[in-house]
N, C-alpha and C positions, 0 to 999 in steps of 0.2 A: 457447686458444679457450674462454673461461670458461663454466662451467655455472651461475654465479651472477653477479648484477650489482648494483651500488650505485645504478643508475639507478632513480629513484623509481617510474616507470610501467611497469617490466617486471620479470621475475624472472631471466632468463638472457640471455646474448648468444651469438651464433654468427657467426663471421667466416670464411666461405669465401673472402672477398676482404679484403685489407688495402691501405691506401694510397689516396690520392685527390689531386685538384687543386682549387684554389680557383675558384669560379664567381661568387660574389656577396659583398656585405659581411659576411654572417653567417659566412663562412668565415675572416675575418681572423685571429681568435685561436683557431683550431681545436684543441679539446681532444684530438681523436684524433691529430693530428700531434704534439703534445707527448708524448702517451703512447707513440706508435710509436717516436719517437726515443729515449725513455727505455728502452723494451724492447729496442731495438737495442743500446744501450750495455750493457745487462745480459746480452746474448748470447742473447736469446730467439730460437730458430731461425725462427719464423714472421715475424720482423721483421728478418731479415738485410738486407733491402732498404730498411730505414727506412720512409719514408712513400711510397715509389714503389709504384704500383699492382701488386699481386701476387695471382695466383689460387692457391688452396690446394685442389687436388683431394683431398688426403688427409683433409680435414675435412668434405667434402661430406655424408657420411652420418652425421655425429656425432649429429644429433637423433634418428635412428632407434635409437640406443643408449640414449637417455634414456627410460625406460619410464614414469616418473611424469609426468603432464601438466604442462606449463610454458607460461608466456607468454615468448616468445623474440624479442628484438630482433635482426633480421638485419642483419649488416654494420654494427655500431656503429662500426667503424673504417674504413669506406669508403662507397661509394655503388653499389648494385647496378646502377644505370642509367648509370654513367659511360660515356662514349663509347668507351672502350678495353676495355670488358668485352664479349666476343663474345656474340651472341645464344645460341649453343650452350651457353655456360656458364650464362647466365641461366635457360635452360630446364632445365638440370640442377638448379639451385637450386629452381625451382618444382616439379620432379618430386619432390624429397625432401620439400618442404613438403606436397605432396599426399599422399604416402605416410605421413608422420608426422601423421596426421589427429587424433591425441589432443592435439597441441600447438596453441597459438595463436601465429602468427608475425606480427611487426610489422616492416614495411619502411618506411623513410623515404628520400626522394630530394629533391634540389634540381633534378634533371634531368627535370622534368615533361614537357618536350617529347618526350624519348626514351621515357619511360614511355607517353605517348599513342601514339607511333609503333608501339611494340611490343605494345600492348594486345591486338590481335587474335590475336597469336601465343601469348599466355599463358593458362594454365589456372588460373582463379581459384577454387580450392577455398574453401569457406566459412570455413576456419580461417586464411586469409591476409588480414591487415589491411594496407591500403596508405595511406601518408601522404605529404604533401609538407611541406617546411619553408618558412616564409614569415617573413622578418625585418622587412620594412617594406612600405609601400603599393606600392612599385615592383614587387613580386614576387607580388601577389595573383593574377596570371594563372595561376600554378601551380595554384591551386585549381580553375580551370575545366578544366585538363587532367586533373586527378585525378577530377573529378566525372563525366567521360565514360568512365572505365575500367570494367571488369567486376568490380572488387573489391566484395565484399559489404559490408565495413566500410571506410569511407574516413575518414581522420583528418588533422588539421592539427597540426603542431608549430610554434608561433609562438615560436621560441627560436633564438638569442637575440633577444628582442624589442627592436628598435632604433628603433621609432617607433610612432605610433598607427595602428590599423587600424579606422577607422570604417566602418559600412555594409557589413560582411562579408556575402556571400551564403553562408549555411550550408545551403542546400538540398542534400540528398543527403549531407551530412557527418554522421558518427556519433560524433565525438569531437574535442575541442579541448584541446591541451596548451599552456600558456604558461609561459615561464621567462625569467629574466634571464641575462645572460652572467656567467660566473664565471672565476676565475683571474687571472693577471697582466694588467694593463691592461684589465680588464673595463670595458665601456662601460655607463653607468647606464641603468636602466629606470625610467620614471615610473609611479607608482601609478595615475594617471588612465588610462593606456593599458590596464593590466590590468583595472581595474574596468569600463571600457567594453566590453572583450571578454567578461568574465564576464557582464555584463548582457545582451549580445547572445545568449550561449549560453542563459541562462535564458529569454529571450523565445522563442528558437527550440526550446527543450527539447532542447538538445544537451549531453551530459555534458561537464563542464568539469574540467580537472585543472591545478591550479597547482603547478608543479614547485619553483620557488625564486625568491627575489629576486636571487640571484647576488651578484656583487661579489668582491673579493679574498678576503674571509672569508665564504663563502657559508653555512657552518653557523651562524655568528653571526647572519647576516641572517635565516635561517630560511625558513619556508614559509607563515606565517600571512598571510591576506588578510582584512582587516576582522574579525579576531578568530577566524577558523576555518581549518581545513585543508580544501582542496578536492581530494578524491581520487576524483572521479566517473570511472567507466569505462563502456565499452559494455556492454550488458546480457549479451552472450554470454560475458563473461569468467568468470562464476561457474559456467558449465556446459560445460566442454570435453567433447569426445567421449571415450568410454571408451578406455582404453589398448589397446596392441597385444595 
């Protein structure tokens, strides 16, 4: 349950849940599934069940042990709002995030409907960022579910971007990440799709983060968009609360 991450837009990962099931086209070549099966083969005990949904009570309080403020991606190897995760466990995760107020926590889900259903039961501390993944136009309704939650910072992960997303409603959205698919059989992303989203963010004054072009050799493809790196973040990232 790593305290460091290679993901460009975060610093650390925390996985009180591992494993998931596919819900939309963006899941087709899931990196987390590939990694979980690799870790299972290596004998990593937290992945004894491979990519089957598994709750890990023993790592719930791990962020409380990290005294230096971090930006933490929650459940990089799962989805907190998966239908088989009990509300009781979700509340435990939120409780830890609230108590670890010196960190910034980033949650992503494709299950925006369940997020919306549970919203009134959740305690949205200011250090909890909530995001939804949207891979093409068919799933922009996830943004509306997110918009009506109590999260202070709401963000979009448009990754893997599989089609154009014109006329995005960015009202209430505090951050947008865009990235292409990477790994074996990666589906291509067109530059025009990225530029269109970038321009919408500029017009709406929403921070824009371009993660990668992706592809089979993502490092070679790089991260430059029209000659520059786009690493914009929500304004609160530079000023986390004081440590414990």
